C-alpha positions as CSV (number, residue, x, y, z in Angstrom):
1,M,-0.2,-0.1,0.2
2,L,2.7,2.3,0.9
3,I,4.7,1.6,-2.2
4,N,1.3,2.2,-4.5
5,L,1.1,5.7,-2.6
6,L,4.4,6.7,-3.3
7,L,4.4,5.9,-6.8
8,L,1.2,7.8,-7.1
9,S,2.9,10.7,-5.8
10,V,5.7,10.0,-8.8
11,V,3.3,10.2,-11.3
12,Y,1.7,13.3,-9.8
13,V,4.8,15.2,-9.6
14,T,5.8,14.4,-12.9
15,I,2.5,15.5,-14.4
16,I,2.5,18.8,-12.7
17,T,6.0,19.3,-13.9
18,A,5.5,18.0,-17.6
19,K,2.4,20.4,-17.8
20,P,4.5,23.5,-19.2
21,S,6.4,21.6,-21.7
22,K,2.9,20.2,-23.0
23,D,1.4,23.6,-23.3
24,R,4.6,24.9,-25.6
25,I,4.2,21.8,-27.6
26,I,0.7,22.6,-28.0
27,E,1.0,26.3,-28.7
28,V,4.1,26.1,-31.2
29,L,1.6,23.0,-32.9
30,T,-1.5,25.2,-33.2
31,E,0.6,28.5,-34.2
32,K,-0.7,30.4,-36.8
33,I,1.3,30.6,-40.3
34,D,1.4,33.9,-41.4
35,I,4.1,33.9,-43.6
36,K,2.4,33.1,-46.9
37,D,4.1,32.6,-50.8
38,K,3.1,35.3,-53.1
39,K,0.6,33.9,-55.9
40,Y,3.5,34.1,-58.6
41,A,6.7,33.6,-56.3
42,I,10.1,33.0,-57.8
43,D,10.7,29.0,-57.6
44,T,14.1,28.8,-58.3
45,V,17.0,30.1,-56.7
46,S,20.7,29.7,-58.0
47,D,23.8,31.8,-58.0
48,Y,22.9,34.2,-55.3
49,E,24.1,37.5,-53.3
50,V,22.2,37.7,-50.2
51,E,22.2,41.6,-49.0
52,Y,20.5,42.6,-45.8
53,K,19.8,46.5,-45.8
54,D,19.0,48.4,-42.9
55,V,17.5,45.1,-41.6
56,S,15.6,45.2,-38.2
57,F,13.5,43.1,-36.5
58,K,12.0,42.2,-33.3
59,Y,9.8,38.7,-32.7
60,V,6.8,40.2,-30.4
61,D,5.4,43.6,-31.6
62,T,5.1,44.5,-28.1
63,N,8.9,44.1,-27.2
64,P,10.3,47.8,-27.1
65,H,13.7,46.1,-28.2
66,H,14.8,45.1,-31.4
67,N,16.9,41.6,-31.7
68,L,18.3,43.2,-34.7
69,E,18.6,47.0,-35.4
70,K,19.7,48.4,-38.4
71,I,21.9,45.6,-39.7
72,N,23.4,45.6,-43.5
73,I,25.1,42.7,-44.3
74,K,26.7,41.4,-47.8
75,I,27.3,37.9,-48.9
76,K,28.5,37.8,-52.7
77,K,28.2,35.1,-54.8
78,G,30.3,31.7,-54.0
79,Q,31.4,33.6,-50.6
80,T,30.8,31.6,-47.4
81,I,30.7,32.9,-44.0
82,G,30.2,32.1,-40.2
83,I,28.1,34.4,-37.9
84,I,29.6,34.4,-34.7
85,G,28.4,36.2,-31.4
86,S,27.3,36.1,-28.1
87,T,23.7,34.5,-26.7
88,G,21.2,36.6,-27.9
89,S,23.2,38.9,-30.6
90,G,20.9,38.1,-33.3
91,K,22.7,34.9,-35.1
92,T,19.7,33.2,-35.2
93,S,17.2,36.1,-35.8
94,I,19.8,36.6,-39.0
95,V,18.8,33.1,-40.2
96,N,15.3,32.9,-39.5
97,L,14.8,35.9,-42.1
98,L,16.9,34.3,-44.7
99,T,14.8,31.3,-44.6
100,R,11.5,33.1,-44.4
101,L,10.7,31.6,-41.0
102,Y,10.2,35.4,-39.8
103,E,10.0,38.6,-42.4
104,C,11.9,41.5,-40.7
105,N,10.3,44.6,-39.6
106,E,12.2,47.2,-41.0
107,G,14.6,47.2,-44.1
108,Q,14.8,44.5,-46.8
109,V,16.3,41.3,-47.5
110,L,17.3,40.9,-50.8
111,L,18.3,37.8,-52.8
112,N,20.0,38.5,-56.5
113,N,18.8,42.3,-55.8
114,I,14.8,40.8,-55.2
115,Q,13.2,41.5,-51.9
116,L,13.1,38.0,-50.4
117,N,9.2,37.4,-49.9
118,N,9.1,37.3,-54.1
119,Y,10.8,34.0,-54.0
120,S,9.2,30.6,-52.7
121,I,9.4,29.9,-49.2
122,K,10.3,26.0,-50.5
123,A,12.8,27.4,-52.9
124,L,14.7,29.3,-50.5
125,R,14.7,26.3,-47.8
126,D,16.0,24.0,-50.3
127,A,18.6,26.3,-51.6
128,I,20.0,27.7,-48.4
129,A,22.1,25.1,-46.1
130,I,22.4,25.8,-42.2
131,V,24.9,24.4,-40.0
132,P,23.7,24.3,-36.3
133,Q,25.3,25.4,-33.4
134,K,25.1,21.7,-31.7
135,S,24.6,18.7,-34.4
136,I,22.7,15.7,-33.4
137,L,23.3,12.2,-34.3
138,Y,21.0,9.5,-33.7
139,S,22.2,5.6,-32.9
140,G,22.6,3.9,-36.6
141,T,25.2,4.2,-39.4
142,I,25.8,6.9,-41.1
143,K,23.5,6.3,-44.4
144,D,20.6,6.2,-41.3
145,N,21.7,9.7,-40.1
146,I,21.7,11.2,-43.9
147,L,18.3,9.3,-44.5
148,M,16.9,10.3,-41.7
149,G,13.9,7.5,-42.2
150,G,13.1,9.0,-45.6
151,N,13.2,7.1,-49.0
152,Y,16.1,8.3,-50.7
153,S,18.0,6.9,-54.1
154,D,21.7,6.4,-54.0
155,E,22.4,9.1,-56.0
156,E,20.5,11.7,-53.8
157,V,22.5,10.6,-50.9
158,E,25.7,10.9,-52.5
159,K,24.8,14.5,-53.4
160,A,24.1,15.2,-50.0
161,I,27.4,13.9,-48.7
162,T,28.9,16.4,-51.5
163,Q,27.0,18.8,-50.5
164,A,27.5,18.9,-47.1
165,Q,31.5,18.2,-48.1
166,A,31.5,15.1,-46.1
167,A,32.6,12.8,-48.9
168,E,36.9,12.9,-47.5
169,F,35.6,11.7,-44.3
170,I,33.4,9.2,-44.8
171,N,35.7,7.0,-47.2
172,K,38.7,7.4,-45.0
173,L,36.0,5.4,-42.5
174,P,36.7,1.4,-42.7
175,N,32.7,0.8,-43.7
176,K,32.0,4.4,-45.0
177,L,28.5,4.7,-45.0
178,D,27.9,1.7,-42.9
179,S,29.9,3.3,-39.8
180,I,28.3,2.9,-36.8
181,V,27.8,6.0,-34.7
182,E,26.2,6.7,-31.4
183,Q,23.5,8.9,-30.3
184,K,25.1,12.3,-29.5
185,W,22.3,15.4,-28.5
186,N,25.2,18.2,-28.2
């Protein structure tokens, strides 16, 4: 009887502490998507140059402070850049604007001198590669991690490896794509 009572108290505490997480998940899943493609959006992106012109952005309209304020950046065709800075300095905001997860409050984000909102969201997200601060690997093979449950051809897997510039690394492994990796979350 005492064990059942202890188990019940543990379950109760677990439910109470999980409620904020549940509420946040529901909030994210039910969030209304405001950003939509224009009727005749450009559906291909190639040989691009990116420019942020006097871009200001804040996540919440009621917030008096901008996450980005009057940002000016020009990234030329073929140029690779790294965005570094302290926590809260706007690195993620810059990327979120480029992939149209959000749109800037002021200024312009241009791609080939064309305002970003003239491009389809799918075309932008297909063309832009982002390396997150923390990578996630799942238990299984390298190929399993590339496929992520999808059904892709060997040619598509090879293309992904080439785009990620991982071919040299993978080819040095004894089992190549069949090399085992362990789950890692940071």
